[in-house]
N, C-alpha and C positions, 0 to 999 in steps of 0.2 A: 796220918797215912800209915796204919798199922798193917793193913793186908795189902798184898801185892796188887789185888785188883783195885785198890784205891790210888795207885800210882797214876800219873798222867800218861796218857798214850804215848808210846815210843820211849818211855823211860824206865829204868830199872832202879834199884837201891843204889847202885854204883855210880850211875849217872847223877843221881840227886846228890850224893856226896861229892862228887866232882863239882857241881853247880855251886854247892854251899862253900867250898873252899875257894873257888874262883871268885865268888861274890865278896869274899873277905879278902882275897889278895890277887887279883887278876894278873899280876906280874910273877906269880910263883913259877918256878921253872918246872917243865914236865917231870923231872926227876922227883922233886920236892913233892909235887902233886901225887906222883905214883906212890910215894911213901905213905902220904896221908890216907890215901884210899885203899892202900895194900893191893897194888897191881904193878905190873911192869911199866917202865916209861913207854915203851913202844905201844902197848895196850891203851894207856891213858892218852898218848898222842892220837891215835886213831879215834877213840871216843870223843874227845874234844873237837876233832875234825867233823866228826859226824853230828855232834851237837850244834856246831856253827852252820853246817850245811843244811840240817833239818829245821834251823830257825830258833832253837832254844836259846842259843847265844847270839844276841844281836850285835854286840860290839865290845869293845873295851874303852874306858874313860878313865882319867885322872880325876880324883876328888880334890878341888881346889879350896883354898881358905879363903871365904869371902871377906874376912876382917883385913887381911893383908892385901886384898886386891880391891879396897875401896867398896866394898858392896854389903857392908855389916848389917844393914837394916833389911830384914825380911818382912814383906807386907803381903797378905792376901786380900784380893779385892773381888768382890761379888760384882757382876756386870749384868744388868738387865737391858735388853736391846728395845729400841722402840718398836719393832716388828721382827717376829721370828719367821720371815720368809727366807728362801734359799739364797736369793741375791745379796740380802743384807748380811746373812750369816757368812757367806762366802767372802764377801768383801772384808767383813771384821776378821775372819780367820787369816786372810792373806795379809791385813795390816799388823795383826800380832806377830806374824812371823818375822816383821821387819823390826821389831823392837828388841834390842838385846837385854833391856831390864826385865822383860817378861820371861821368866824361866820355864814356865808351864802354863798351859791354858786348856781347860776342860770344859766340854759341854756338859751340863748336868740337868738333873730333872728336879723340880721344885720350884721355889719362888723367885729364882733368877735364872739366867740363861747360861753364864759362863763364870767359872772360878778361875782367877789368875794367881799364880804365884810369882812375886816379883822380888827384885833386890836391887837396892840402891844403896848410896853412901850414908844417909842420914835423913832426918825429918824434912830438912830444907830441900834435899834431892828430891824426896817423895813428893812434896808440895808442888815443885816444878814438874815432875813426871806426870802426876795426876792431871795437871792443868793442859800441859802441852803434849802429854803421851795418851793417856786413857781417854779424857775427854775429846780428843781429836780423833779417836778411832771411829769408824763409820757406824751409825746406828745406835751409838750408845746413849741410852735414856736415863739411866740411874747407876749408881755405884754405892758400895758400902766397903769400907776399908777396915781391916784387921791387922794391926801391928803386932808382930810377934815380939813377945817380951823375953821368951826364954824358949830355946829349941830343946825339948825334953828328949825327943827321940827322932832320929832322922835315918831311914833306911833307904838305900837305893835298890832298885830291883824288885824281886818278889820273894816271898817266903818259901823256901823249898825245904 
């Protein structure tokens, strides 16, 4: 984004700097944020309120340590449904919402229907989860499992 016309509609370069800093540290004070982007604290406060109101900032979260919380094993699962009709897909999506092991679920184009990001304690927990969790979801015909051996890069949010 070199030129101003390349900026997302409704944002200027200062807004982008504010978003970058907040992505790195959402708990930063408005005073420290103001220093980081070279504005007054009151100006930053107004900009952050506008960014929230306009939907650029969706919320704030704590990044938790999965190792300490008994969810050290990350597994991606491709899911192919037996039929891709609205009632089967809607039932599947509703069932996914009820499973805390499923962190993310994405409808994708390609050779399968959904990509799930899951976290469990270990391989034994995953074997239990795939049997009682994934295979019990409505409409599941086939799955493929990809166990993460090393998390090389993990970014939350979007690149700004």
